[in-house]
LOMAR-471106 format. One record per residue (C-alpha): residue in one letter; x, y, z. Coordinates in nm, 4 decimals. Layout:
% residues N
<'a'; <X; Y; Z>>
...
% end
This chain:
% residues 461
<'m'; <0.0000; 0.0000; 0.0000>>
<'a'; <0.2827; 0.2420; 0.0884>>
<'t'; <0.4447; 0.1828; -0.2500>>
<'r'; <0.1207; 0.2705; -0.4345>>
<'s'; <0.0802; 0.5926; -0.2344>>
<'k'; <0.4319; 0.7095; -0.3155>>
<'s'; <0.3747; 0.6289; -0.6800>>
<'a'; <0.0557; 0.8303; -0.6817>>
<'r'; <0.2297; 1.1262; -0.5172>>
<'a'; <0.5140; 1.1067; -0.7641>>
<'r'; <0.2761; 1.1204; -1.0584>>
<'v'; <0.0974; 1.4241; -0.9174>>
<'e'; <0.4205; 1.6191; -0.8831>>
<'v'; <0.5377; 1.5563; -1.2407>>
<'k'; <0.4668; 1.8657; -1.4492>>
<'e'; <0.5198; 1.9320; -1.8156>>
<'p'; <0.5965; 2.2859; -1.9233>>
<'r'; <0.2597; 2.4462; -1.9891>>
<'s'; <0.3779; 2.5989; -2.3162>>
<'e'; <0.4587; 2.2511; -2.4508>>
<'k'; <0.1157; 2.1240; -2.3509>>
<'k'; <-0.0665; 2.4045; -2.5224>>
<'a'; <0.1445; 2.3734; -2.8338>>
<'s'; <-0.0096; 2.0332; -2.9059>>
<'f'; <-0.3553; 2.1918; -2.9087>>
<'g'; <-0.2655; 2.5026; -3.1014>>
<'d'; <-0.5269; 2.4310; -3.3691>>
<'l'; <-0.8165; 2.5058; -3.1318>>
<'q'; <-0.9574; 2.7767; -3.3542>>
<'g'; <-1.1153; 3.0910; -3.2172>>
<'p'; <-1.4669; 3.1896; -3.3255>>
<'k'; <-1.4735; 3.4247; -3.6208>>
<'g'; <-1.7916; 3.5721; -3.7621>>
<'k'; <-2.1541; 3.4919; -3.6864>>
<'l'; <-2.2830; 3.1593; -3.5576>>
<'g'; <-2.6141; 3.0557; -3.7128>>
<'v'; <-2.8555; 2.8491; -3.5035>>
<'l'; <-3.1018; 2.6323; -3.6974>>
<'i'; <-3.3968; 2.5082; -3.4907>>
<'p'; <-3.6453; 2.2456; -3.6057>>
<'g'; <-3.9453; 2.3098; -3.3816>>
<'m'; <-4.0102; 2.6741; -3.2840>>
<'g'; <-4.2340; 2.6081; -2.9842>>
<'a'; <-4.1959; 2.6755; -2.6125>>
<'v'; <-3.8334; 2.5635; -2.5707>>
<'a'; <-3.7028; 2.7339; -2.8855>>
<'t'; <-3.8805; 3.0646; -2.8254>>
<'t'; <-3.7749; 3.0706; -2.4597>>
<'f'; <-3.4148; 3.0121; -2.5670>>
<'v'; <-3.4079; 3.2761; -2.8419>>
<'a'; <-3.6014; 3.5332; -2.6384>>
<'g'; <-3.3699; 3.4677; -2.3457>>
<'v'; <-3.0570; 3.5216; -2.5527>>
<'e'; <-3.1906; 3.8544; -2.6787>>
<'a'; <-3.2962; 3.9592; -2.3262>>
<'v'; <-2.9449; 3.8857; -2.1991>>
<'r'; <-2.7894; 4.0727; -2.4920>>
<'k'; <-3.0027; 4.3779; -2.4114>>
<'g'; <-2.9140; 4.3617; -2.0405>>
<'i'; <-3.2728; 4.2869; -1.9377>>
<'a'; <-3.1941; 3.9548; -1.7682>>
<'k'; <-2.9094; 3.7225; -1.6733>>
<'p'; <-2.8330; 3.3780; -1.8245>>
<'i'; <-2.9193; 3.1792; -1.5122>>
<'g'; <-2.8694; 2.8058; -1.5610>>
<'s'; <-2.6123; 2.8361; -1.8394>>
<'v'; <-2.2808; 2.6671; -1.7622>>
<'t'; <-2.1113; 2.8404; -2.0554>>
<'q'; <-2.2135; 3.1849; -1.9338>>
<'m'; <-2.2000; 3.1569; -1.5537>>
<'g'; <-1.9890; 2.8491; -1.4804>>
<'t'; <-1.6253; 2.8479; -1.3716>>
<'i'; <-1.3549; 2.5839; -1.4083>>
<'r'; <-1.0850; 2.5088; -1.1550>>
<'l'; <-0.7334; 2.4876; -1.2985>>
<'g'; <-0.4367; 2.3336; -1.1210>>
<'k'; <-0.4176; 2.2820; -0.7460>>
<'r'; <-0.6685; 2.4227; -0.4996>>
<'t'; <-0.3881; 2.6366; -0.3571>>
<'e'; <-0.3365; 2.8129; -0.6906>>
<'g'; <-0.6722; 2.9907; -0.6821>>
<'r'; <-0.7268; 2.9696; -1.0594>>
<'s'; <-1.0970; 2.9426; -1.1444>>
<'p'; <-1.1746; 3.1423; -1.4593>>
<'k'; <-1.5168; 3.1513; -1.6177>>
<'i'; <-1.5562; 2.8778; -1.8755>>
<'k'; <-1.6352; 3.1303; -2.1486>>
<'e'; <-1.3013; 3.2989; -2.0758>>
<'f'; <-1.1056; 2.9731; -2.0624>>
<'v'; <-1.2120; 2.8247; -2.3975>>
<'p'; <-1.2879; 3.0259; -2.7125>>
<'l'; <-1.6678; 3.0160; -2.7223>>
<'a'; <-1.8779; 3.2244; -2.9578>>
<'g'; <-2.0236; 3.5343; -2.7955>>
<'l'; <-2.3972; 3.5845; -2.7589>>
<'d'; <-2.3815; 3.8863; -2.9878>>
<'d'; <-2.2631; 3.6568; -3.2684>>
<'l'; <-2.5736; 3.4342; -3.2644>>
<'v'; <-2.8309; 3.4548; -3.5454>>
<'f'; <-3.1407; 3.2365; -3.5665>>
<'t'; <-3.3764; 3.0584; -3.7996>>
<'g'; <-3.5965; 2.7503; -3.7782>>
<'w'; <-3.8795; 2.5373; -3.9072>>
<'d'; <-4.2259; 2.4785; -3.7650>>
<'i'; <-4.5610; 2.3360; -3.8735>>
<'f'; <-4.7304; 2.6551; -3.7505>>
<'e'; <-4.6812; 2.9909; -3.9221>>
<'d'; <-4.6419; 3.2083; -3.6098>>
<'n'; <-4.3352; 3.4275; -3.5856>>
<'m'; <-4.1319; 3.3868; -3.2684>>
<'f'; <-4.3112; 3.6643; -3.0827>>
<'d'; <-4.6524; 3.5136; -3.1474>>
<'a'; <-4.5257; 3.1623; -3.0759>>
<'a'; <-4.3697; 3.2745; -2.7469>>
<'s'; <-4.6889; 3.4566; -2.6502>>
<'k'; <-4.8975; 3.1455; -2.7135>>
<'a'; <-4.6504; 2.9214; -2.5275>>
<'g'; <-4.7072; 3.1340; -2.2175>>
<'v'; <-4.3644; 3.0686; -2.0653>>
<'l'; <-4.2353; 3.4269; -2.0560>>
<'d'; <-4.4359; 3.7197; -1.9252>>
<'r'; <-4.5760; 3.9804; -2.1600>>
<'y'; <-4.3646; 4.2617; -2.0138>>
<'l'; <-4.0427; 4.0837; -2.1077>>
<'l'; <-4.1648; 3.9830; -2.4526>>
<'e'; <-4.2775; 4.3371; -2.5389>>
<'q'; <-3.9226; 4.4639; -2.4804>>
<'i'; <-3.7840; 4.2293; -2.7458>>
<'k'; <-4.0898; 4.2147; -2.9725>>
<'p'; <-3.9335; 4.3668; -3.2889>>
<'f'; <-3.6468; 4.1158; -3.2775>>
<'l'; <-3.8724; 3.8136; -3.2265>>
<'q'; <-4.1209; 3.9201; -3.4930>>
<'k'; <-3.8472; 3.9086; -3.7569>>
<'i'; <-3.7868; 3.5373; -3.6989>>
<'t'; <-4.0464; 3.3481; -3.9000>>
<'p'; <-4.0571; 2.9717; -3.9455>>
<'r'; <-3.9641; 2.7971; -4.2651>>
<'k'; <-4.1955; 2.5225; -4.3859>>
<'a'; <-4.1354; 2.2077; -4.1841>>
<'v'; <-4.0748; 1.8445; -4.2708>>
<'f'; <-4.3676; 1.6791; -4.0930>>
<'d'; <-4.5567; 1.3512; -4.1038>>
<'h'; <-4.8624; 1.3039; -3.8863>>
<'n'; <-4.7796; 0.9338; -3.8536>>
<'y'; <-4.4795; 1.0171; -3.6339>>
<'v'; <-4.6466; 1.2835; -3.4150>>
<'k'; <-5.0148; 1.2022; -3.3941>>
<'k'; <-5.1520; 1.4622; -3.1537>>
<'i'; <-5.0698; 1.7818; -3.3443>>
<'d'; <-5.0961; 1.9058; -3.7009>>
<'g'; <-5.0287; 2.2304; -3.8821>>
<'p'; <-5.0401; 2.4009; -4.2234>>
<'n'; <-4.6768; 2.5100; -4.2658>>
<'v'; <-4.5465; 2.1848; -4.4140>>
<'k'; <-4.3155; 2.1016; -4.7058>>
<'k'; <-4.4354; 1.8897; -4.9964>>
<'g'; <-4.2071; 1.6548; -5.1898>>
<'k'; <-4.2109; 1.3486; -5.4099>>
<'n'; <-4.0182; 1.1512; -5.1464>>
<'k'; <-3.8127; 1.1966; -4.8308>>
<'m'; <-3.4964; 1.2592; -5.0294>>
<'d'; <-3.6702; 1.5494; -5.1994>>
<'l'; <-3.7655; 1.6862; -4.8562>>
<'a'; <-3.4049; 1.6494; -4.7386>>
<'e'; <-3.2850; 1.8440; -5.0421>>
<'q'; <-3.5334; 2.1202; -4.9585>>
<'v'; <-3.3944; 2.1396; -4.6037>>
<'r'; <-3.0406; 2.1504; -4.7427>>
<'e'; <-3.1431; 2.4434; -4.9627>>
<'d'; <-3.2919; 2.6169; -4.6561>>
<'i'; <-2.9590; 2.5737; -4.4790>>
<'r'; <-2.7594; 2.7090; -4.7716>>
<'q'; <-2.9954; 3.0024; -4.8113>>
<'f'; <-2.9743; 3.0939; -4.4423>>
<'r'; <-2.5968; 3.0670; -4.4428>>
<'k'; <-2.5899; 3.3183; -4.7288>>
<'s'; <-2.8616; 3.5586; -4.6096>>
<'s'; <-2.7435; 3.5725; -4.2484>>
<'g'; <-2.3745; 3.5886; -4.3281>>
<'a'; <-2.3104; 3.3141; -4.0738>>
<'a'; <-1.9588; 3.1721; -4.0818>>
<'r'; <-2.0646; 2.8531; -3.8986>>
<'l'; <-2.3951; 2.6775; -3.8267>>
<'i'; <-2.5448; 2.4473; -3.5620>>
<'t'; <-2.8743; 2.2564; -3.5840>>
<'i'; <-3.0502; 2.1747; -3.2575>>
<'w'; <-3.3745; 1.9750; -3.2498>>
<'c'; <-3.6337; 2.1426; -3.0275>>
<'g'; <-3.9273; 1.9666; -3.1932>>
<'s'; <-4.1697; 1.7086; -3.0631>>
<'t'; <-4.1091; 1.3545; -2.9438>>
<'e'; <-4.1758; 1.1196; -3.2342>>
<'t'; <-4.3364; 0.7780; -3.2114>>
<'f'; <-4.1098; 0.4957; -3.0997>>
<'i'; <-3.8841; 0.3538; -3.3733>>
<'q'; <-3.6452; 0.0597; -3.3476>>
<'p'; <-3.3172; 0.0623; -3.5450>>
<'s'; <-3.3722; -0.1005; -3.8840>>
<'a'; <-3.1853; -0.1952; -4.2006>>
<'a'; <-3.2338; 0.1554; -4.3420>>
<'h'; <-3.0308; 0.2987; -4.0520>>
<'q'; <-2.7220; 0.0802; -4.0841>>
<'s'; <-2.5246; 0.2770; -4.3451>>
<'v'; <-2.5401; 0.6012; -4.5411>>
<'k'; <-2.6035; 0.4040; -4.8586>>
<'a'; <-2.8981; 0.2182; -4.7011>>
<'f'; <-3.0321; 0.5397; -4.5510>>
<'e'; <-3.0244; 0.7259; -4.8810>>
<'k'; <-3.2014; 0.4348; -5.0471>>
<'g'; <-3.4618; 0.4577; -4.7708>>
<'l'; <-3.5060; 0.8296; -4.8353>>
<'q'; <-3.5702; 0.7599; -5.2038>>
<'q'; <-3.8193; 0.4838; -5.1187>>
<'n'; <-3.9986; 0.6697; -4.8357>>
<'d'; <-3.8955; 0.4079; -4.5795>>
<'e'; <-4.1341; 0.4270; -4.2830>>
<'n'; <-3.8406; 0.3906; -4.0417>>
<'i'; <-3.7032; 0.7301; -4.1461>>
<'a'; <-3.8715; 0.9907; -3.9284>>
<'p'; <-3.8824; 1.3665; -4.0012>>
<'s'; <-3.6123; 1.4388; -3.7416>>
<'m'; <-3.3793; 1.2094; -3.9363>>
<'v'; <-3.4439; 1.4100; -4.2523>>
<'y'; <-3.3260; 1.7262; -4.0739>>
<'a'; <-3.0240; 1.5441; -3.9325>>
<'y'; <-2.9260; 1.4018; -4.2716>>
<'a'; <-2.9608; 1.7419; -4.4390>>
<'s'; <-2.7579; 1.9149; -4.1680>>
<'l'; <-2.4736; 1.6638; -4.1650>>
<'m'; <-2.4556; 1.6588; -4.5451>>
<'e'; <-2.4061; 2.0359; -4.5260>>
<'g'; <-2.1346; 1.9918; -4.2622>>
<'v'; <-2.3562; 2.1281; -3.9845>>
<'p'; <-2.3328; 1.9717; -3.6346>>
<'f'; <-2.6585; 1.8343; -3.4932>>
<'a'; <-2.7858; 1.8138; -3.1336>>
<'n'; <-3.0964; 1.6089; -3.0544>>
<'g'; <-3.3050; 1.7513; -2.7710>>
<'a'; <-3.5764; 1.4832; -2.7880>>
<'p'; <-3.5606; 1.1082; -2.7154>>
<'n'; <-3.6072; 1.0310; -3.0856>>
<'l'; <-3.3625; 0.7895; -3.2497>>
<'t'; <-3.2569; 1.0607; -3.5019>>
<'v'; <-2.8737; 1.0654; -3.5004>>
<'d'; <-2.8248; 0.7614; -3.2776>>
<'i'; <-2.7896; 0.5262; -3.5748>>
<'p'; <-2.4842; 0.4013; -3.7708>>
<'a'; <-2.5745; 0.6003; -4.0832>>
<'m'; <-2.5625; 0.9302; -3.8921>>
<'h'; <-2.2451; 0.8312; -3.7075>>
<'e'; <-2.0860; 0.7683; -4.0478>>
<'l'; <-2.2056; 1.1000; -4.1898>>
<'s'; <-2.0914; 1.2891; -3.8822>>
<'r'; <-1.7374; 1.1558; -3.9081>>
<'e'; <-1.7240; 1.1904; -4.2862>>
<'h'; <-1.8269; 1.5574; -4.2808>>
<'a'; <-1.6535; 1.6490; -3.9517>>
<'a'; <-1.9901; 1.7595; -3.8115>>
<'p'; <-2.0201; 1.6617; -3.4425>>
<'i'; <-2.3427; 1.5083; -3.3055>>
<'c'; <-2.4892; 1.4635; -2.9583>>
<'g'; <-2.8128; 1.3626; -2.7836>>
<'k'; <-3.0641; 1.2485; -2.6681>>
<'d'; <-3.3393; 1.4268; -2.4762>>
<'f'; <-3.2692; 1.7442; -2.2770>>
<'k'; <-3.2258; 1.6617; -1.9078>>
<'t'; <-3.4553; 1.9086; -1.7348>>
<'g'; <-3.7081; 1.8199; -1.4623>>
<'q'; <-3.7660; 1.4836; -1.3011>>
<'t'; <-3.4719; 1.3062; -1.4618>>
<'l'; <-3.2394; 1.5856; -1.3522>>
<'i'; <-3.3492; 1.5175; -0.9926>>
<'k'; <-3.2937; 1.1429; -1.0401>>
<'t'; <-2.9384; 1.1927; -1.1639>>
<'i'; <-2.8692; 1.4055; -0.8546>>
<'l'; <-3.0314; 1.1796; -0.5914>>
<'a'; <-2.9471; 0.8317; -0.7236>>
<'p'; <-2.5675; 0.8869; -0.7151>>
<'g'; <-2.6093; 0.9974; -0.3521>>
<'f'; <-2.7879; 0.6754; -0.2572>>
<'k'; <-2.5266; 0.4674; -0.4350>>
<'s'; <-2.2314; 0.6530; -0.2826>>
<'r'; <-2.3659; 0.5798; 0.0692>>
<'m'; <-2.4632; 0.2209; -0.0220>>
<'l'; <-2.8316; 0.2792; 0.0542>>
<'g'; <-3.0652; 0.0278; -0.1089>>
<'l'; <-3.3603; 0.1036; -0.3359>>
<'s'; <-3.6889; -0.0879; -0.3289>>
<'g'; <-3.8799; 0.1314; -0.5714>>
<'w'; <-3.9077; 0.4685; -0.7430>>
<'f'; <-4.2461; 0.5849; -0.8670>>
<'s'; <-4.2510; 0.8988; -1.0809>>
<'t'; <-4.5472; 1.0817; -1.2257>>
<'n'; <-4.5731; 1.4136; -1.4114>>
<'i'; <-4.8414; 1.6539; -1.5190>>
<'l'; <-4.7799; 1.9131; -1.7870>>
<'g'; <-4.9976; 2.1031; -2.0286>>
<'n'; <-4.7763; 2.2407; -2.3034>>
<'r'; <-4.7422; 2.1054; -2.6589>>
<'d'; <-4.4936; 1.8496; -2.5289>>
<'g'; <-4.7556; 1.7159; -2.2898>>
<'e'; <-5.0123; 1.6988; -2.5685>>
<'v'; <-4.7725; 1.5063; -2.7928>>
<'l'; <-4.6817; 1.2632; -2.5140>>
<'d'; <-5.0506; 1.1852; -2.4666>>
<'d'; <-5.0061; 0.9567; -2.7672>>
<'p'; <-4.8879; 0.6069; -2.6611>>
<'g'; <-4.6295; 0.5865; -2.9411>>
<'s'; <-4.4600; 0.9140; -2.8459>>
<'f'; <-4.4826; 0.8273; -2.4753>>
<'k'; <-4.3047; 0.4959; -2.5439>>
<'t'; <-4.0107; 0.6897; -2.6897>>
<'k'; <-3.9960; 0.9149; -2.3823>>
<'e'; <-4.0443; 0.6257; -2.1395>>
<'e'; <-3.7471; 0.4370; -2.2844>>
<'s'; <-3.5318; 0.7459; -2.2285>>
<'k'; <-3.6451; 0.8070; -1.8694>>
<'l'; <-3.6378; 0.4450; -1.7514>>
<'s'; <-3.2754; 0.3785; -1.8456>>
<'v'; <-3.1318; 0.6291; -1.5987>>
<'l'; <-3.1506; 0.4364; -1.2702>>
<'e'; <-3.0272; 0.1057; -1.4151>>
<'h'; <-2.7084; 0.2665; -1.5416>>
<'i'; <-2.6392; 0.4742; -1.2309>>
<'l'; <-2.7124; 0.2063; -0.9693>>
<'q'; <-2.5571; -0.0910; -1.1562>>
<'p'; <-2.7736; -0.3668; -1.0034>>
<'e'; <-2.5492; -0.6361; -1.1508>>
<'l'; <-2.2674; -0.5112; -0.9257>>
<'y'; <-2.4869; -0.4447; -0.6208>>
<'p'; <-2.7607; -0.7111; -0.6226>>
<'d'; <-2.8334; -0.6796; -0.2498>>
<'l'; <-2.9029; -0.3071; -0.2901>>
<'y'; <-3.0512; -0.2681; -0.6384>>
<'g'; <-3.1179; -0.6151; -0.7728>>
<'d'; <-3.4955; -0.6031; -0.7449>>
<'f'; <-3.6205; -0.2425; -0.7440>>
<'t'; <-3.9399; -0.1289; -0.9161>>
<'h'; <-3.9225; 0.1772; -1.1416>>
<'k'; <-4.2431; 0.3324; -1.2796>>
<'v'; <-4.2800; 0.6502; -1.4874>>
<'r'; <-4.6084; 0.8220; -1.5767>>
<'i'; <-4.6742; 1.1392; -1.7781>>
<'n'; <-5.0198; 1.2953; -1.7851>>
<'y'; <-5.1376; 1.5728; -2.0164>>
<'y'; <-5.3138; 1.8348; -1.8054>>
<'p'; <-5.3784; 2.1548; -2.0071>>
<'p'; <-5.4333; 2.3958; -1.7135>>
<'r'; <-5.0723; 2.3488; -1.6011>>
<'g'; <-4.9235; 2.4814; -1.9256>>
<'d'; <-4.5422; 2.4798; -1.9306>>
<'n'; <-4.5239; 2.4629; -1.5506>>
<'k'; <-4.4644; 2.0897; -1.5186>>
<'e'; <-4.5074; 1.9206; -1.1812>>
<'g'; <-4.3214; 1.6011; -1.1040>>
<'w'; <-4.3936; 1.3802; -0.8035>>
<'d'; <-4.1522; 1.1113; -0.6898>>
<'n'; <-4.2078; 0.8491; -0.4221>>
<'i'; <-3.8758; 0.6812; -0.3409>>
<'d'; <-3.8579; 0.3732; -0.1185>>
<'i'; <-3.5063; 0.3172; 0.0134>>
<'f'; <-3.3596; 0.0972; 0.2854>>
<'g'; <-3.0579; 0.1287; 0.5099>>
<'w'; <-2.8689; -0.0464; 0.7882>>
<'l'; <-3.0025; -0.3972; 0.8554>>
<'g'; <-3.2619; -0.3480; 0.5825>>
<'y'; <-3.4796; -0.0936; 0.7647>>
<'p'; <-3.7047; 0.0954; 0.5197>>
<'m'; <-3.7245; 0.4720; 0.4665>>
<'q'; <-3.9076; 0.7000; 0.2221>>
<'i'; <-3.8308; 1.0184; 0.0335>>
<'k'; <-4.0994; 1.2211; -0.1429>>
<'v'; <-4.0207; 1.4945; -0.3924>>
<'d'; <-4.2644; 1.7443; -0.5431>>
<'f'; <-4.0825; 1.9452; -0.8106>>
<'l'; <-4.2861; 2.2355; -0.9479>>
<'c'; <-4.0630; 2.3264; -1.2367>>
<'r'; <-4.0828; 2.5298; -1.5553>>
<'d'; <-3.9860; 2.2946; -1.8338>>
<'s'; <-3.8730; 2.5457; -2.0951>>
<'i'; <-3.6947; 2.7639; -1.8365>>
<'l'; <-3.4792; 2.4624; -1.7508>>
<'a'; <-3.4312; 2.3625; -2.1161>>
<'a'; <-3.3376; 2.7027; -2.2636>>
<'p'; <-2.9899; 2.7304; -2.1039>>
<'i'; <-2.9203; 2.3714; -2.2097>>
<'v'; <-2.9909; 2.4724; -2.5701>>
<'l'; <-2.7539; 2.7680; -2.5402>>
<'d'; <-2.4735; 2.5600; -2.3901>>
<'l'; <-2.5078; 2.2857; -2.6515>>
<'v'; <-2.4998; 2.5382; -2.9353>>
<'l'; <-2.1812; 2.6977; -2.8028>>
<'f'; <-2.0065; 2.3724; -2.7087>>
<'l'; <-2.0926; 2.2016; -3.0405>>
<'d'; <-1.9518; 2.5057; -3.2175>>
<'l'; <-1.6346; 2.4702; -3.0105>>
<'a'; <-1.6203; 2.1027; -3.1108>>
<'q'; <-1.6457; 2.1815; -3.4817>>
<'r'; <-1.3515; 2.4193; -3.4441>>
<'t'; <-1.1384; 2.1606; -3.2617>>
<'s'; <-0.9439; 1.9062; -3.4684>>
<'e'; <-0.9475; 1.6486; -3.1876>>
<'l'; <-1.3288; 1.6568; -3.1560>>
<'k'; <-1.4814; 1.7426; -3.4914>>
<'g'; <-1.3997; 1.4143; -3.6632>>
<'i'; <-1.4994; 1.1673; -3.3898>>
<'g'; <-1.8764; 1.1923; -3.4354>>
<'i'; <-2.0505; 1.1503; -3.0986>>
<'q'; <-1.9607; 1.4118; -2.8374>>
<'e'; <-1.9993; 1.2028; -2.5235>>
<'w'; <-1.8472; 1.4805; -2.3117>>
<'l'; <-2.1819; 1.6630; -2.3518>>
<'s'; <-2.3736; 1.3813; -2.1734>>
<'f'; <-2.4281; 1.6272; -1.8870>>
<'y'; <-2.7201; 1.7773; -2.0789>>
<'f'; <-2.9111; 1.4623; -2.1776>>
<'k'; <-3.1446; 1.2043; -2.0259>>
<'s'; <-3.0243; 0.9318; -2.2617>>
<'p'; <-2.6666; 1.0181; -2.3608>>
<'m'; <-2.5267; 0.8861; -2.6864>>
<'t'; <-2.2058; 0.6837; -2.6658>>
<'a'; <-1.9841; 0.4770; -2.8923>>
<'p'; <-2.1511; 0.1453; -2.9849>>
<'g'; <-2.1165; -0.1082; -2.7028>>
<'l'; <-2.0230; 0.1516; -2.4403>>
<'y'; <-2.2660; 0.2106; -2.1551>>
<'p'; <-2.3567; 0.5750; -2.0887>>
<'e'; <-2.2687; 0.7692; -1.7758>>
<'h'; <-2.5860; 0.9115; -1.6192>>
<'d'; <-2.4416; 1.0338; -1.2885>>
<'l'; <-2.4665; 1.4139; -1.3150>>
<'f'; <-2.1446; 1.4681; -1.1204>>
<'i'; <-1.9401; 1.2253; -1.3308>>
<'q'; <-2.0861; 1.3921; -1.6390>>
<'l'; <-1.9800; 1.7372; -1.5192>>
<'m'; <-1.6309; 1.6087; -1.4407>>
<'k'; <-1.6121; 1.4608; -1.7922>>
<'l'; <-1.7204; 1.7907; -1.9475>>
<'k'; <-1.4752; 2.0048; -1.7514>>
<'n'; <-1.1854; 1.7614; -1.7926>>
<'t'; <-1.2465; 1.7666; -2.1685>>
<'l'; <-1.2109; 2.1447; -2.1641>>
<'r'; <-0.8952; 2.1204; -1.9514>>
<'h'; <-0.7552; 1.8616; -2.1912>>
<'l'; <-0.8226; 2.0840; -2.4935>>
<'r'; <-0.6286; 2.3681; -2.3329>>
<'g'; <-0.3419; 2.1501; -2.2122>>
<'e'; <-0.4225; 2.1889; -1.8429>>
<'e'; <-0.3818; 1.9109; -1.5881>>
<'l'; <-0.6927; 1.6974; -1.5446>>
<'i'; <-0.8549; 1.7193; -1.2017>>
<'t'; <-0.8739; 1.3821; -1.0264>>
<'h'; <-0.9342; 1.5050; -0.6676>>
<'l'; <-0.6614; 1.2671; -0.5435>>
<'g'; <-0.5155; 1.5434; -0.3289>>
<'l'; <-0.2281; 1.3485; -0.1709>>
<'e'; <0.0235; 1.6095; -0.2809>>
<'y'; <-0.1153; 1.8536; -0.0242>>
<'y'; <0.0034; 1.6254; 0.2562>>
<'d'; <0.3597; 1.5493; 0.1450>>
% end
């Protein structure tokens, strides 16, 4: 044991010259010019995000909840006192550089859409009304078979899904030209689609393109946007639990076009709480008998999830969290037989103000039972909007970084998702604190700083 401790201390004290470290990452390019944000789905989340960015730019509000804007990152030893803001440590695009467009099945401009969503108060919206009114939705790729509870008039027509993809690609090219954007990011803020299993059409780019030509039913509208974006070299983030970019064909396109991808499903309300509490139970070796979760919400998301097919997609995303965090195969006495139930109920009066109830049955020393009850009255889009901002800025950083842009899946952004994408065969990390460590250590690595392990033995030499 003594030998291992000395070895650990020796490794901690070894330092490379910082200039040599940074030299190996000298191609981390700074942001130049405008960053265009392309948003399929201009509903509550998208309008809250865009309105929020403009409110922050005008000094009306602060970007609460955004790690890129308010977070810091510790560098070196605790005794060094170096904790710059993340946005000052890595070259992120500034908020003033962001320009926006999107697609939606409804024709409302962003001011009208935000007003109808009812997330932000009228006083705030009136102060940024001229800006929001200028952002009007492009015609959307939509198929009622994939989202059964809503419909709208602002929809593209095409002879097949490849034709629709080409129309989206033209939209992207047109926006790049009209906005003057130097770089683009697509982030899905649209609805949860009906549950789809991976199929033959998803296994390669060649098979996928054949499926587009033949209107394969396993190619959902979100996949059309993803294909179009990646073909144009535009990174894609998936904010819903849809399969979308989590298929071999999209992994191949992402690597081929050096357009990073990440997903799935923004981690906002109830699942955020689970990824905070469950690691605590596991760290203290407290057992779990059951976790019952139910939600009520009344926004468009709630309406969509009232369809069993869309709910199945969401359920798969939410149920996977506890299994991966608690690892019942390693701790059968603690987690080998717990019950996990998730319910979502559409309740129009609640609007965007989702309420999540959790009943958690745990047990401790000698098997004695205990209970925890959580009632989280949250605002779904208020929690999601800063996630959208951070993903836009971090994906843009990734596309400017040689070490990241060609690898496809950006697992270091798992922090923001309920069902994080990983390399095939690799289980995802759901523990929020491990995810944050992964994110910050990735940033340290890119800048040639020492990774933080929290070993700390060097302080006691």
